[in-house]
C-alpha positions in Angstrom: -5.9 10.9 -11.6 -6.3 9.0 -8.4 -9.5 7.2 -7.5 -10.8 4.1 -5.8 -10.2 0.9 -7.7 -12.9 -0.7 -9.8 -13.4 -4.4 -9.8 -12.7 -4.8 -13.5 -9.2 -3.6 -12.7 -8.3 -6.6 -10.5 -6.0 -8.2 -13.3 -4.0 -5.0 -13.8 -3.6 -4.4 -10.0 -2.4 -7.9 -9.4 0.1 -7.9 -12.3 1.6 -4.6 -11.1 1.9 -5.9 -7.5 3.3 -9.1 -8.5 6.1 -7.5 -10.6 7.3 -6.1 -7.3 6.7 -9.4 -5.5 8.9 -11.2 -8.1 11.7 -8.8 -7.0 11.1 -9.7 -3.3 9.7 -6.1 -2.5 6.0 -6.9 -2.0 4.0 -9.9 -0.9 2.4 -11.5 -3.9 -1.4 -11.3 -4.2 -3.7 -13.7 -6.1 -6.5 -12.5 -8.1 -9.0 -13.7 -5.5 -7.2 -11.7 -2.9 -7.4 -8.6 -5.1 -11.2 -9.1 -5.6 -11.6 -9.5 -1.8 -9.6 -6.2 -1.2 -10.6 -4.1 -4.2 -12.2 -1.6 -1.8 -8.9 -1.1 -0.2 -7.2 0.0 -3.3 -6.5 3.4 -4.8 -5.3 3.5 -8.3 -3.4 6.2 -10.2 -3.8 6.2 -13.9 -4.5 8.1 -17.2 -7.3 7.7 -19.6 -6.3 6.8 -23.1 -7.8 8.4 -26.4 -10.3 5.4 -26.6 -11.5 6.0 -23.0 -9.7 3.2 -21.4 -7.9 3.8 -18.0 -4.3 2.7 -17.8 -3.2 2.0 -14.2 0.2 3.4 -13.5 0.2 3.0 -9.7 -1.6 1.4 -6.9 -1.8 1.4 -3.0 -4.0 0.1 -0.5 -5.3 1.1 3.0 -6.3 -1.9 5.0 -8.0 -1.5 8.4 -6.5 -3.7 11.0 -8.1 -2.5 14.2 -10.3 0.1 15.7 -7.7 2.9 15.6 -5.1 1.3 13.3 -4.7 0.9 9.5 -1.9 -0.3 7.2 -0.6 1.2 4.0 0.3 -1.8 1.8 1.0 -2.9 -1.8 2.3 0.4 -2.9 3.5 0.0 -6.5 4.2 2.2 -9.5 5.2 1.1 -12.9 8.8 1.4 -13.6 8.6 4.0 -16.3 6.5 6.3 -13.9 8.7 6.2 -10.9 10.0 9.5 -9.4 7.1 11.6 -10.5 5.2 11.8 -7.2 2.7 9.1 -7.9 3.6 7.0 -4.8 3.3 10.2 -2.7 0.0 11.0 -4.0 -1.4 7.4 -3.5 -0.1 7.3 0.1 -1.6 10.7 0.8 -4.9 9.5 -0.6 -4.8 6.6 1.8 -3.8 9.0 4.7 -6.8 11.1 3.8 -9.1 8.2 3.9 -7.7 7.0 7.2 -8.4 10.5 8.7 -11.9 10.4 7.2 -12.6 7.1 8.8 -11.3 8.5 12.2 -8.2 6.2 12.3 -5.5 7.4 14.7 -2.5 5.6 13.3 -1.3 4.1 10.0 1.7 1.9 9.7 3.6 0.3 6.9 6.4 -2.3 6.5 8.9 -1.0 4.0 12.3 -1.2 2.5 12.0 2.6 1.5 12.6 4.4 4.8 13.4 7.7 3.3 10.3 7.8 1.2 8.0 7.2 4.2 9.9 9.5 6.5 9.4 12.3 3.9 5.7 11.8 4.4 5.8 12.1 8.2 6.2 8.4 9.0 8.5 7.5 12.0 10.4 4.3 12.5 9.1 1.9 15.2 9.9 -1.4 16.5 8.2 -4.3 14.7 7.2 -5.9 18.1 4.6 -3.1 18.3 2.7 -4.8 15.4 2.3 -8.5 16.5 -0.9 -8.9 14.8 0.7 -8.0 11.4 3.8 -10.1 12.0 1.8 -13.3 12.8 -0.7 -12.9 9.9 0.9 -11.7 6.7 4.5 -12.1 7.6 4.2 -15.7 8.2 3.4 -16.2 4.6 6.6 -14.4 3.4 9.7 -16.5 2.3 11.8 -13.9 4.2 10.2 -14.6 7.6 11.7 -14.3 10.2 14.8 -12.8 8.7 13.1 -9.7 6.9 14.8 -6.6 6.7 11.6 -4.5 6.3 11.4 -1.5 8.5 8.2 -0.8 10.5 7.1 2.8 10.4 4.1 4.6 11.8 2.1 7.9 11.0 0.0 9.5 13.5 -3.1 11.2 12.1 -3.0 14.9 13.3 -5.7 15.8 15.7 -6.7 12.2 16.6 
């Protein structure tokens, strides 16, 4: 099941994202950053027999400008990868972007093939200067990052 994140899930979201951050695949997020951005997140999970919700994947859509948003912090638990969870999370974000009448959605990724399969096309990072000078400056890999910038154009916008 995919739905918007709840504030009480901030610890689980942070823990999953920071597992990937330790591998150098995502930027780490603090608990306060997760609280500030909870509305950005979609979660994928399953209800347990006792009614608890176990988060198996997360992805955020962050609005960056009038007609531009970013897919960020896509993470799926290791044991649940290759089951379409990441695809469904990105699709939920793209639907929300369309509902908000955003024209373009970008991402910075090491997974070119994954995002290409969802309709994203590679672009030059120089087209995203606001991104490079905000979040990227915080990264230990800056300026020698090998992430690929990709863009998705919302159909009909």
